C-alpha positions as CSV (number, residue, x, y, z in Angstrom):
1,M,-2.7,32.4,42.8
2,S,-1.2,28.9,42.0
3,R,2.5,28.9,41.6
4,F,4.5,26.9,39.1
5,D,8.0,26.9,37.6
6,V,6.7,26.6,34.0
7,I,3.3,27.1,32.4
8,V,2.7,25.4,29.0
9,I,-0.2,26.7,27.0
10,G,-1.5,24.1,24.6
11,G,-1.9,20.3,24.8
12,G,-0.8,19.4,21.3
13,H,2.5,17.8,20.3
14,A,4.6,20.9,21.1
15,G,2.9,21.5,24.4
16,V,3.1,17.9,25.6
17,E,6.8,17.6,24.8
18,A,7.5,21.0,26.4
19,A,5.7,20.1,29.6
20,A,7.5,16.7,29.7
21,A,10.9,18.1,29.0
22,A,10.5,20.8,31.7
23,S,9.4,18.3,34.2
24,R,12.3,16.0,33.5
25,R,14.6,18.9,34.4
26,G,12.9,19.2,37.7
27,A,10.3,21.9,37.0
28,R,6.7,21.9,38.4
29,V,4.6,22.4,35.3
30,A,1.0,23.5,34.6
31,L,-0.3,22.3,31.2
32,V,-3.1,24.6,30.2
33,T,-5.4,23.2,27.5
34,F,-9.0,23.7,26.3
35,S,-9.8,20.1,27.1
36,E,-7.9,17.3,28.8
37,A,-9.6,14.9,26.4
38,N,-7.9,16.5,23.4
39,I,-4.3,16.2,24.7
40,G,-2.2,14.5,22.0
41,T,-4.9,14.8,19.3
42,M,-3.7,14.2,15.8
43,S,-5.3,17.2,14.1
44,C,-4.5,16.3,10.5
45,N,-2.9,13.1,9.1
46,P,-2.6,9.9,11.2
47,S,1.1,9.5,10.6
48,I,4.3,10.1,12.5
49,G,7.8,10.5,10.9
50,G,8.9,10.5,7.3
51,L,11.9,12.1,5.5
52,G,13.6,14.5,7.8
53,K,10.6,14.3,10.2
54,G,11.5,10.7,11.2
55,H,15.0,12.1,12.2
56,L,13.3,14.6,14.5
57,V,11.1,11.9,16.1
58,R,14.2,9.8,16.8
59,E,16.1,12.8,18.2
60,V,13.2,13.8,20.5
61,D,13.1,10.1,21.6
62,A,16.9,10.2,22.3
63,C,16.1,13.0,24.7
64,D,13.5,10.8,26.4
65,G,10.5,12.5,24.7
66,I,7.0,11.0,24.4
67,M,6.2,11.0,20.7
68,A,8.2,7.9,19.4
69,R,6.9,5.6,22.1
70,A,3.3,6.8,21.7
71,A,3.7,6.2,17.9
72,D,4.8,2.6,18.5
73,A,2.0,2.0,21.0
74,A,-0.5,3.1,18.3
75,A,1.3,2.0,15.1
76,I,-0.8,0.1,12.6
77,H,1.5,0.5,9.6
78,Y,5.4,0.8,9.4
79,R,7.3,2.0,6.4
80,M,11.0,3.1,6.0
81,L,11.0,5.7,3.3
82,N,14.0,5.9,0.9
83,R,15.0,2.4,1.9
84,S,16.9,1.9,-1.4
85,K,19.0,5.0,-0.7
86,G,21.8,5.7,1.8
87,A,21.1,5.5,5.5
88,A,21.5,9.3,6.0
89,V,18.3,10.0,4.0
90,R,16.1,7.1,5.1
91,G,13.0,8.2,7.0
92,P,11.1,6.0,9.5
93,R,7.4,6.6,9.3
94,V,4.3,5.0,10.9
95,Q,0.6,5.2,10.5
96,A,-1.0,5.5,13.9
97,D,-4.4,4.6,15.3
98,R,-5.6,8.1,16.2
99,K,-7.4,7.1,19.4
100,R,-4.6,4.9,20.7
101,F,-2.0,7.5,19.9
102,A,-3.8,10.2,21.9
103,A,-4.5,7.8,24.7
104,A,-0.8,6.9,24.9
105,V,0.2,10.5,25.1
106,R,-2.4,11.3,27.8
107,R,-1.2,8.3,29.8
108,A,2.4,9.6,29.7
109,V,1.3,13.1,30.7
110,K,-1.0,12.0,33.5
111,A,1.6,9.6,34.9
112,N,4.0,12.5,35.4
113,E,3.7,13.7,38.9
114,R,5.3,17.1,38.1
115,I,2.7,18.0,35.5
116,E,-0.7,19.4,36.5
117,I,-3.3,19.5,33.8
118,V,-5.3,22.7,34.0
119,P,-8.4,22.7,31.8
120,G,-9.3,26.2,30.5
121,E,-8.4,28.9,28.1
122,A,-5.4,31.1,28.7
123,V,-6.7,34.6,27.8
124,S,-3.8,36.8,28.8
125,L,-0.2,36.8,29.9
126,I,0.7,38.5,33.2
127,V,3.7,40.8,32.6
128,E,5.6,42.5,35.4
129,R,8.6,44.7,34.9
130,Q,8.6,43.8,31.2
131,A,9.0,40.1,31.9
132,I,6.6,37.1,32.1
133,A,5.0,36.5,35.6
134,G,2.1,34.2,34.8
135,V,-1.1,33.8,32.9
136,T,-4.8,34.5,33.5
137,L,-7.5,32.0,32.5
138,A,-10.9,32.8,31.1
139,D,-12.6,32.0,34.4
140,G,-10.4,34.6,36.1
141,T,-7.9,32.1,37.6
142,A,-4.4,33.4,37.7
143,L,-1.4,31.0,37.5
144,E,2.1,32.3,38.4
145,A,5.4,31.3,36.8
146,P,8.6,32.9,35.6
147,A,8.5,31.0,32.4
148,I,5.7,30.2,29.9
149,V,5.8,28.1,26.7
150,L,3.2,29.2,24.1
151,A,2.3,26.1,22.1
152,T,-0.9,27.2,20.5
153,G,-0.8,25.3,17.3
154,T,-3.2,26.6,14.6
155,F,-5.5,28.0,17.3
156,L,-4.1,31.6,17.6
157,G,-6.6,34.0,16.1
158,A,-7.7,31.1,13.9
159,R,-10.4,31.0,11.2
160,M,-11.6,28.0,9.2
161,F,-12.6,28.1,5.6
162,R,-14.7,25.7,3.4
163,G,-16.0,27.3,0.2
164,E,-18.1,30.3,1.1
165,D,-18.3,29.1,4.8
166,R,-16.3,30.9,7.4
167,E,-15.9,30.0,11.1
168,A,-13.7,30.9,14.0
169,G,-11.7,27.9,15.2
170,G,-8.4,26.1,15.0
171,R,-9.8,22.6,14.5
172,L,-13.2,21.3,13.5
173,G,-15.5,21.7,16.5
174,E,-13.0,23.7,18.6
175,R,-12.8,27.4,19.3
176,A,-9.9,29.7,18.4
177,A,-7.5,31.3,20.9
178,T,-8.8,34.8,20.1
179,A,-8.1,36.7,23.3
180,M,-4.4,35.6,23.5
181,A,-3.9,36.5,19.8
182,D,-5.3,40.0,20.5
183,Q,-2.9,40.5,23.5
184,L,0.1,39.4,21.6
185,R,-0.7,41.8,18.8
186,S,-1.3,44.6,21.3
187,L,2.2,44.0,22.6
188,G,3.6,44.9,19.2
189,L,5.1,41.5,18.5
190,P,6.0,40.8,14.9
191,M,3.1,38.6,13.8
192,T,1.5,37.6,10.5
193,R,-0.7,34.8,9.1
194,L,-0.1,31.3,7.7
195,K,-2.4,28.7,6.4
196,T,-2.8,25.0,6.5
197,G,-5.5,22.5,5.5
198,T,-6.9,19.1,5.8
199,P,-8.7,16.7,3.4
200,P,-12.1,15.2,3.7
201,R,-12.4,12.0,5.8
202,L,-13.7,8.9,4.0
203,D,-15.7,5.9,5.2
204,G,-13.4,3.0,4.4
205,R,-16.3,0.6,4.2
206,T,-17.5,2.3,1.1
207,I,-14.1,2.2,-0.7
208,D,-13.5,-0.3,-3.5
209,W,-10.2,-1.6,-2.1
210,A,-9.9,-4.5,-4.6
211,R,-9.3,-2.0,-7.5
212,L,-6.5,-0.2,-5.7
213,E,-2.8,-0.7,-5.4
214,R,-2.1,-2.2,-2.0
215,Q,0.8,-1.0,0.2
216,P,1.4,-3.4,3.2
217,S,3.2,-2.6,6.4
218,E,6.9,-3.6,6.4
219,D,7.8,-6.9,7.9
220,E,11.2,-5.8,9.2
221,P,10.6,-5.4,13.0
222,W,12.0,-1.9,13.6
223,T,10.3,0.5,15.9
224,M,10.4,4.3,16.3
225,S,11.8,4.1,19.8
226,P,14.3,1.5,21.1
227,L,12.3,1.4,24.3
228,S,9.4,-0.1,22.3
229,F,10.4,-3.8,22.4
230,H,7.8,-5.0,19.9
231,R,4.8,-3.9,17.8
232,P,1.8,-4.5,19.9
233,L,-1.0,-3.9,17.3
234,P,-2.1,-5.8,14.1
235,Q,-0.7,-4.2,11.0
236,L,-3.0,-2.8,8.2
237,A,-2.3,-2.0,4.6
238,C,-2.7,1.4,3.0
239,A,-3.7,1.8,-0.7
240,I,-2.8,4.2,-3.5
241,T,-5.1,5.8,-6.2
242,R,-4.8,8.9,-8.4
243,T,-6.9,11.8,-9.4
244,T,-8.1,11.9,-13.0
245,E,-8.8,14.5,-15.7
246,R,-12.4,14.6,-14.6
247,T,-11.2,15.3,-11.1
248,H,-9.1,18.2,-12.4
249,H,-12.1,19.6,-14.4
250,I,-14.3,19.5,-11.3
251,I,-11.7,21.4,-9.3
252,R,-11.0,24.1,-12.1
253,A,-14.7,24.7,-12.4
254,A,-15.0,25.5,-8.7
255,L,-11.8,27.7,-8.3
256,D,-14.0,30.8,-8.1
257,R,-15.6,29.4,-5.0
258,S,-12.2,28.5,-3.3
259,P,-11.2,30.9,-0.5
260,L,-7.6,30.2,-1.5
261,F,-8.1,31.7,-4.9
262,G,-10.8,34.3,-4.0
263,G,-8.5,36.2,-1.7
264,A,-10.3,35.3,1.6
265,I,-7.1,33.5,2.8
266,E,-4.1,35.8,3.1
267,G,-1.6,33.5,4.7
268,A,0.9,31.3,2.7
269,G,0.3,27.6,2.8
270,P,2.9,24.8,3.1
271,R,4.9,24.4,-0.2
272,Y,5.5,20.7,0.3
273,C,1.9,19.8,1.2
274,P,-0.2,22.0,-1.1
275,S,-4.0,21.7,-1.4
276,I,-5.4,19.7,-4.3
277,E,-6.7,22.9,-6.0
278,D,-3.3,24.4,-5.7
279,K,-1.7,21.3,-7.3
280,V,-4.2,21.3,-10.2
281,H,-3.7,25.1,-10.8
282,R,0.2,25.0,-10.6
283,F,0.7,21.7,-12.3
284,G,-1.9,21.8,-15.1
285,D,0.1,19.5,-17.4
286,R,-0.1,16.5,-15.1
287,D,-2.8,13.9,-15.8
288,G,-3.1,12.8,-12.2
289,H,-1.8,13.2,-8.6
290,Q,-1.3,10.4,-6.2
291,I,-3.6,9.9,-3.2
292,F,-2.5,7.7,-0.3
293,L,-5.5,6.1,1.5
294,E,-4.5,5.8,5.2
295,P,-6.6,3.9,7.7
296,E,-7.1,5.9,10.9
297,G,-7.6,3.1,13.4
298,L,-8.2,-0.6,14.0
299,D,-11.8,-0.1,15.2
300,D,-12.5,3.0,13.2
301,A,-13.6,2.9,9.5
302,T,-12.4,6.4,8.8
303,V,-9.7,6.7,6.1
304,Y,-7.5,9.7,5.5
305,P,-6.9,10.5,1.8
306,N,-3.4,12.0,2.0
307,G,-2.9,14.3,-1.0
308,V,-6.3,16.0,-1.3
309,S,-6.2,18.7,1.3
310,T,-8.8,21.2,0.2
311,S,-10.9,24.2,1.2
312,L,-13.3,23.8,-1.7
313,P,-17.1,23.7,-1.0
314,A,-18.6,20.5,0.3
315,D,-20.5,19.8,-2.9
316,T,-17.3,20.1,-4.9
317,Q,-15.5,17.9,-2.5
318,A,-18.1,15.2,-2.9
319,D,-17.9,15.4,-6.7
320,L,-14.1,15.3,-6.8
321,I,-13.9,12.3,-4.5
322,A,-16.4,10.4,-6.6
323,S,-14.3,11.0,-9.7
324,V,-11.3,9.1,-8.3
325,P,-10.9,5.4,-9.1
326,G,-12.0,3.2,-6.3
327,L,-13.8,6.1,-4.5
328,E,-16.8,6.4,-6.8
329,R,-19.3,5.3,-4.2
330,T,-17.3,6.5,-1.2
331,R,-19.2,8.3,1.6
332,I,-17.5,11.4,3.1
333,I,-17.6,11.4,6.9
334,A,-16.2,14.9,7.3
335,F,-15.4,17.5,4.7
336,G,-12.0,19.1,4.4
337,Y,-11.2,22.7,5.3
338,A,-8.4,25.3,5.5
339,V,-7.2,27.0,8.7
340,E,-5.6,30.4,8.8
341,Y,-3.8,31.4,12.0
342,D,-1.4,33.9,13.6
343,H,2.3,33.1,14.0
344,I,5.2,35.0,15.4
345,D,8.2,35.8,13.2
346,P,10.7,33.3,14.6
347,R,13.6,35.7,14.0
348,S,12.3,37.5,17.2
349,L,13.4,34.3,19.2
350,D,16.8,33.3,20.3
351,H,18.2,29.7,20.0
352,R,16.5,28.8,23.3
353,L,13.2,29.7,21.6
354,E,12.7,32.6,24.1
355,L,11.2,35.8,22.8
356,A,13.8,38.5,23.2
357,A,11.2,41.3,23.6
358,L,9.4,39.5,26.5
359,P,11.8,37.5,28.7
360,G,10.3,34.3,30.1
361,L,8.1,33.7,27.1
362,F,9.1,30.7,25.0
363,C,7.3,29.7,21.8
364,A,7.1,26.2,20.2
365,G,5.3,24.7,17.2
366,Q,3.1,26.3,14.6
367,I,3.2,29.6,16.4
368,N,6.8,29.8,15.1
369,G,5.8,29.2,11.5
370,T,6.4,25.5,11.2
371,T,4.2,22.7,10.0
372,G,3.8,19.1,11.2
373,Y,3.6,17.2,14.4
374,E,7.3,16.3,14.4
375,E,8.6,19.8,14.0
376,A,6.2,20.9,16.8
377,A,7.3,18.2,19.2
378,A,11.0,18.9,18.6
379,Q,10.5,22.6,19.3
380,G,8.5,21.7,22.4
381,L,11.3,19.7,23.7
382,V,13.8,22.6,23.3
383,A,11.4,25.3,24.6
384,G,10.4,23.2,27.6
385,A,13.9,22.3,28.5
386,N,15.0,26.0,28.3
387,A,11.9,27.3,30.2
388,A,12.9,25.0,33.0
389,A,16.5,26.2,32.8
390,L,15.3,29.8,33.2
391,A,13.0,29.0,36.1
392,L,15.5,26.7,38.0
393,G,18.8,28.4,37.1
394,L,20.1,25.6,34.9
395,D,22.3,25.7,31.8
396,P,20.4,26.2,28.6
397,F,19.7,23.3,26.2
398,L,21.1,24.3,22.8
399,P,21.2,21.6,20.2
400,D,23.8,22.4,17.5
401,R,23.1,22.1,13.8
402,T,26.2,20.1,13.3
403,Q,24.9,17.6,15.9
404,S,21.2,17.3,15.2
405,Y,18.2,18.2,13.0
406,L,16.8,19.9,16.2
407,G,19.7,22.4,15.8
408,V,19.2,22.7,12.1
409,M,15.5,23.6,12.4
410,I,16.0,26.1,15.2
411,D,19.0,27.7,13.6
412,D,17.0,28.0,10.3
413,L,14.0,29.5,12.1
414,V,15.7,32.1,14.2
415,L,18.2,33.2,11.5
416,Q,16.1,33.0,8.3
417,G,12.5,33.4,9.5
418,V,9.7,31.9,7.3
419,T,7.6,33.0,4.4
420,E,5.6,29.7,4.4
421,P,5.1,26.9,6.9
422,Y,8.6,25.4,7.6
423,R,8.9,21.7,7.0
424,M,12.0,19.6,8.0
425,L,13.8,18.0,5.0
426,T,17.1,16.1,5.0
427,A,18.4,18.6,2.4
428,R,18.3,21.3,5.0
429,A,21.3,19.7,6.9
430,E,24.8,20.4,5.6
431,F,26.1,17.5,7.7
432,R,23.4,14.9,7.1
433,L,25.9,12.1,6.7
434,R,26.6,12.5,10.4
435,L,22.9,13.0,11.2
436,R,21.2,9.7,10.5
437,A,17.9,8.6,12.0
438,D,19.6,5.4,13.2
439,N,22.3,7.1,15.2
440,A,20.2,9.7,17.0
441,E,20.8,8.1,20.4
442,T,24.6,8.1,19.9
443,R,24.5,11.8,18.9
444,L,22.1,13.1,21.5
445,S,21.8,10.9,24.5
446,P,25.0,12.2,26.1
447,V,23.9,15.8,25.6
448,A,20.4,15.0,27.0
449,E,21.9,13.2,30.0
450,A,24.1,16.2,30.8
451,A,21.0,18.4,30.7
452,G,19.1,16.2,33.0
453,L,16.6,15.2,30.4
454,L,16.8,11.4,30.8
455,G,14.7,9.4,33.2
456,A,15.7,6.2,35.0
457,E,14.5,3.8,32.4
458,R,16.2,5.7,29.6
459,L,19.4,5.9,31.5
460,A,19.5,2.2,32.1
461,H,18.9,1.6,28.4
462,V,21.7,4.1,27.5
463,R,24.1,2.2,29.8
464,S,23.2,-1.1,28.2
465,R,23.6,0.1,24.6
466,D,26.9,1.8,25.5
467,T,28.1,-1.6,26.7
468,E,26.9,-3.4,23.5
469,R,28.4,-0.7,21.3
470,A,31.8,-0.8,23.0
471,A,32.0,-4.6,22.4
472,I,31.1,-4.1,18.7
473,D,33.6,-1.3,18.3
474,A,36.3,-3.5,19.8
475,A,35.5,-6.3,17.3
476,F,35.5,-3.8,14.4
477,A,38.9,-2.6,15.5
478,R,40.6,-6.0,15.0
479,P,43.2,-6.0,12.3
480,I,42.7,-8.4,9.4
481,T,45.1,-9.0,6.4
482,A,44.0,-9.1,2.8
483,A,45.0,-12.8,2.6
484,V,42.3,-13.8,5.1
485,L,39.7,-12.2,2.8
486,A,41.1,-13.7,-0.5
487,H,37.8,-15.5,-1.1
488,T,35.9,-12.2,-1.3
489,G,38.0,-11.0,-4.3
490,V,39.7,-8.1,-2.5
491,G,43.1,-7.1,-3.9
492,Q,46.0,-9.0,-2.4
493,D,48.1,-6.0,-1.5
494,G,49.3,-7.4,1.8
495,A,47.5,-4.6,3.7
496,R,46.3,-5.0,7.2
497,R,43.0,-3.1,7.8
498,T,40.5,-3.2,10.6
499,A,37.3,-5.2,10.3
500,G,35.4,-1.9,10.1
501,E,37.6,-0.6,7.3
502,W,37.1,-3.9,5.3
503,L,33.4,-3.5,5.6
504,R,33.6,-0.5,3.1
505,F,34.7,-3.0,0.4
506,P,31.7,-4.0,-1.8
507,N,32.1,-7.8,-1.5
508,V,33.0,-8.0,2.1
509,A,30.2,-9.0,4.5
510,L,30.0,-9.0,8.3
511,A,30.4,-12.7,8.4
512,D,33.8,-12.4,6.6
513,V,35.4,-10.0,9.2
514,V,33.5,-10.5,12.4
515,P,31.8,-13.9,12.3
516,D,31.0,-14.0,16.0
517,L,28.6,-11.0,15.4
518,D,27.0,-12.5,12.4
519,G,23.7,-13.6,14.0
520,V,20.8,-11.4,15.0
521,M,21.1,-7.9,13.5
522,T,20.4,-5.6,16.4
523,P,19.8,-1.9,15.8
524,I,23.1,-1.0,17.5
525,L,25.0,-3.4,15.3
526,A,23.3,-2.0,12.2
527,E,24.3,1.5,13.3
528,A,27.9,0.4,13.8
529,I,28.0,-1.1,10.3
530,D,26.7,2.2,8.8
531,D,29.2,4.1,10.9
532,A,32.0,2.0,9.5
533,R,30.9,2.4,5.9
534,Y,30.3,6.2,6.2
535,A,33.5,6.9,8.1
536,P,35.7,8.4,5.3
537,Y,32.9,10.8,4.4
538,V,32.1,11.7,8.0
539,E,35.8,12.5,8.5
540,R,35.6,15.0,5.7
541,Q,32.5,16.6,7.3
542,D,34.3,16.6,10.7
543,A,36.9,18.9,9.1
544,E,34.1,21.1,7.8
545,V,32.6,21.2,11.3
546,A,36.0,22.2,12.7
547,E,36.1,25.1,10.3
548,L,32.6,26.1,11.3
549,R,33.5,25.9,15.0
550,A,36.4,28.3,14.3
551,S,34.1,30.8,12.7
552,E,31.6,30.4,15.6
553,R,34.4,31.8,17.8
554,A,34.3,35.1,15.8
555,T,31.5,36.7,17.7
556,L,29.6,39.8,16.6
557,R,28.6,42.6,18.9
558,E,24.9,42.8,19.8
559,D,24.8,46.5,18.8
560,L,26.7,46.0,15.5
561,D,25.3,48.4,12.9
562,F,25.4,46.4,9.6
563,S,24.4,49.5,7.6
564,V,27.8,51.2,8.1
565,I,29.8,48.2,6.8
566,P,31.0,48.9,3.2
567,G,30.1,46.3,0.6
568,L,26.8,45.1,2.1
569,S,23.7,45.6,-0.1
570,T,20.5,47.1,1.4
571,E,18.9,43.6,1.2
572,M,21.8,42.1,3.2
573,V,21.6,44.8,5.8
574,E,17.9,44.3,6.3
575,R,18.3,40.5,6.6
576,L,21.2,40.7,9.0
577,A,19.4,43.3,11.1
578,A,16.4,41.1,11.4
579,A,18.4,38.0,12.2
580,R,20.9,39.6,14.6
581,P,23.5,36.7,14.2
582,A,25.7,36.3,17.2
583,T,28.7,34.9,15.3
584,L,30.3,35.2,11.9
585,A,29.2,31.6,11.1
586,A,25.6,32.4,11.9
587,A,25.8,35.5,9.6
588,G,26.9,33.1,6.9
589,R,23.8,31.1,7.3
590,V,21.5,34.1,6.7
591,R,19.9,33.7,3.3
592,G,21.7,35.8,0.6
593,I,24.8,36.6,2.6
594,T,27.8,36.0,0.3
595,P,31.4,35.0,1.2
596,A,32.5,38.6,0.2
597,A,29.9,40.0,2.6
598,L,31.3,37.8,5.4
599,T,34.8,39.1,4.7
600,A,33.5,42.7,4.9
601,I,31.8,42.0,8.2
602,L,35.0,40.3,9.6
603,L,37.2,43.2,8.5
604,H,34.9,45.7,10.0
605,T,34.7,43.9,13.4
606,N,38.5,43.4,13.5
607,R,39.0,47.1,12.9
608,R,36.5,47.9,15.7
609,A,38.3,45.6,18.1
610,A,41.8,47.0,17.3
């Protein structure tokens, strides 16, 4: 039996980040995957980042994760979403060359001496004394470890659907993780089904690009990771088209052949990325739905039509694609399909992403009810870091929701659970003015360094940026009188304010207050300017955070019986019993819990303590 500190099952985005994070904390890791060639595969769309998702990518990168640098190594299109809005809700997003992205991820994994790639299928967990002890592979090989990270993606008990066709599998051409799903269900774990889908893939050489709205890559030279010093690849344009009334007629006529509407698929799908048949059914008044045509590679003619995820039959897919302007003569390379798979109720996890019922078992990614590469990678980072902590006797890594989107997502999952695949949105963060994509390093690098998650190259970068930021902060702290800025039209009230404070005035530019910094706009300088402009609002949020911290100190007993507390409805009792919040503040974040209910809980716990 081979002995490891941590075993990670699954070589997708969650599994890769889990293995890498555990190794950075000093663990010897086995990465078990069906095929080494499929490590880092982009199962669905060829993009990384976006609104909320881009924040997660930057945060994973601030903890020295893999995803952002792999995205830059493969990026063929950059776009900052919400650029016209405030910095807190801007979302960096790239289109990646699929082959180059997966290759960059594999290089990073294979270069890590603490990670051993183990090809094979994990068929059962080895449990001793009601705790994890290892895993058995399909060929009978046993691997021993005190901590396992399950990062099975959409493969756990997975079935694929296209029209009347049914097939076991979590991705086209790949088998499902059936044996592992059977064992988890036999252990009595709280499990149910969810659904996701993917659109048909198109031959870009048969698209009439001249008729379509062109969307070029942005010229501004930002990258997903500060350790990516340039954009190494040529940049391609995307294009936009729309469905038509004829498209909608084709879809409606085939709804009786859709497994989604025929009852074959039981699991809920992602609300924010519905199938095209769901869009047409739910939004029947619309005359069209946007389709973003996204190239999948520099030397690959395949195009991903973002917006037409579907499980309709192949003949219907061919007809609906041909009804879209610019796609009338387009050849379909691979037809779309839906996948239904098992997931664990994330309320059965703690904030380390460890399963309370089976110590040593950590879960990350779609097995926890989330959707998307970015959410998976972020959970992988946390689960891997905490699996290493268990194995090596280290402090847990617990990102806070006031400090990161990592913390927001995990807090949401373990307290609220899911009824549909969870997607990160900026609206989910109460303190999003503090949680910008551009200040992820400032927020998280110190925490990651304290946890031992930063490698030598990252540490050197952190020291360099700290030096640059200290110099900028010193310049921004210089006092300047209103008289000096009379040419900008500011009121001549005789006030002395710091340069940073003056930057909040609409007509005051950097050159007016700190001319020696008015040259090349570095990412760190841009972050400092945003910090200065947001400062009054962040200070208000800091006061709210202080209140939250105070309520976090009001702990709740593990055996607290919510049913005996006067004033709580049956629904509140059920939700609190499922979430098992450890503090009063956490109880307040459980859906449907009112301020009056919190008061009742506090009074009850105070009486018990008296």
